[in-house]
Residue, then its C-alpha position, 0 to 999 in steps of 0.5 A: m716567275t711571273v704570276r698571272e693569276f693565283n685564284t685559290h677559290q677557283g683553283l686556277y693558277s697561271f704563270e710565266i717562267a724562264n729557266f725552270n728546272t724541277a725535281l720529281h714532284s706531283h700536285p692535285a692539279i692538271e698542268l699545261i705547259v707551253a714553250i713561248e721560247g725554246r723547248f723543254s723536257i719532261s720526265t716521269p719515273n717511267i719515261s722521258y720526253d725531249n724537245v717538247n713544245f706543249a704538254v698536258i700532265d694529269a693531276n697527281i702524276p710525278h714528273k720533272i721539268l727541265a727548261s734551261g734557256c726556255q720561256l714557259k707558260l704554265l697553267m694549273i687547274e684543280h678539280q675540273g678533270f671531266w671538263i678539261e678532258t672534254t675540252l682537250a678531246q675537242y682538240k684531239i688531246s688525251t691524257r689517258s696515259g697521264i701525260y700528253v706531249e707535242n713536239t711541233a710548234i702548234d699555237r695553243s693560245a686558243l686552248f689555254s684561253c678556253l681552259e682558263q674559262i672552265p673554273r670561272q664557269i663551273s664550280a668545283t662542287n659540280t665535280y665531286n660527290e657531295r661528301v667530298n665537296a664538303c671535305l674540300d670546302f672545309l679544308e680550303s676555308e678553315d684553319v684546321q689542325y691535322s690532329s682534329m681534322a679526321k674527327t671533324l670531317q667524320a662528323k660532317v660526312h658521317l663516314s668512318e675514318s677509314r672509309l672517309s680516307h679511302f673515299f677522298k683519295e679515290s675521288v681526289g687522288i691524294s690523301l686527306k693529310k697531303y691535301l691539307a698540306w697542299c691547301r696550306l701551301k696555296k694559302t702561303i703563296e696567296k698571302v705572299l702575293q697579297d700581303r708581300d709577306s716573306l715565304f717562311s713567315a706566311s707559312l707559319t701563319c698558314g699552319f706549317y709547323d716549321q721551316a723544314h715542314f714547309s720546305k719539304t711540302f713545297k718541294e714535293r708539290l712544286g719541285i723546287s725549294p722555297s729558297e730558290v723562289y725567295n732568293s731569286r725573287m721568282l715569285q712576283d705578280 
């Protein structure tokens, strides 16, 4: 895996990868995939798509990717659902069903370039309610433990714990607890890329309890195990 960009501040992640086969997973980012060489398959718990050349998968949609013998370009973008949907509509693409696929080899380089500019031009704070933005800013920037997270956020946004949990999940599509783990995962990968630290050492620094906790989160969100990435030296810039 070649990391073209991994920007946690903008929520923009760009990769190139060959022979990418995943388990069922989901993440709070919209994902675009294009086959540079070959074709790939995508499946959800309800439907499968074969011989795919291009796909858009909405945030928090469980899916598998099967791309043996295929070279892919992946683009993941967080918190920009409205602007991405607006841009996709200009290309007559809709993700209302959660996933969009094409089987014809249409050149989507212009679309990728256009979407990559959205997080650079529009802050995520323009996307959500002020209270949700406050939660996101805190979870992304602070070293917080789950045991104290709820009370700290309640004090910031002046909502009950149950109301806060419901409000956050309704807006972002994922629970506060799972989003905290997602933030830790992103910080771990960023640390590996910047400091050349090992995945497991970086994971402990970034707040995971142990190797099992990190491995479970990694596979739930990215569909592959940390050992697959580390042992094959997939993660590189």
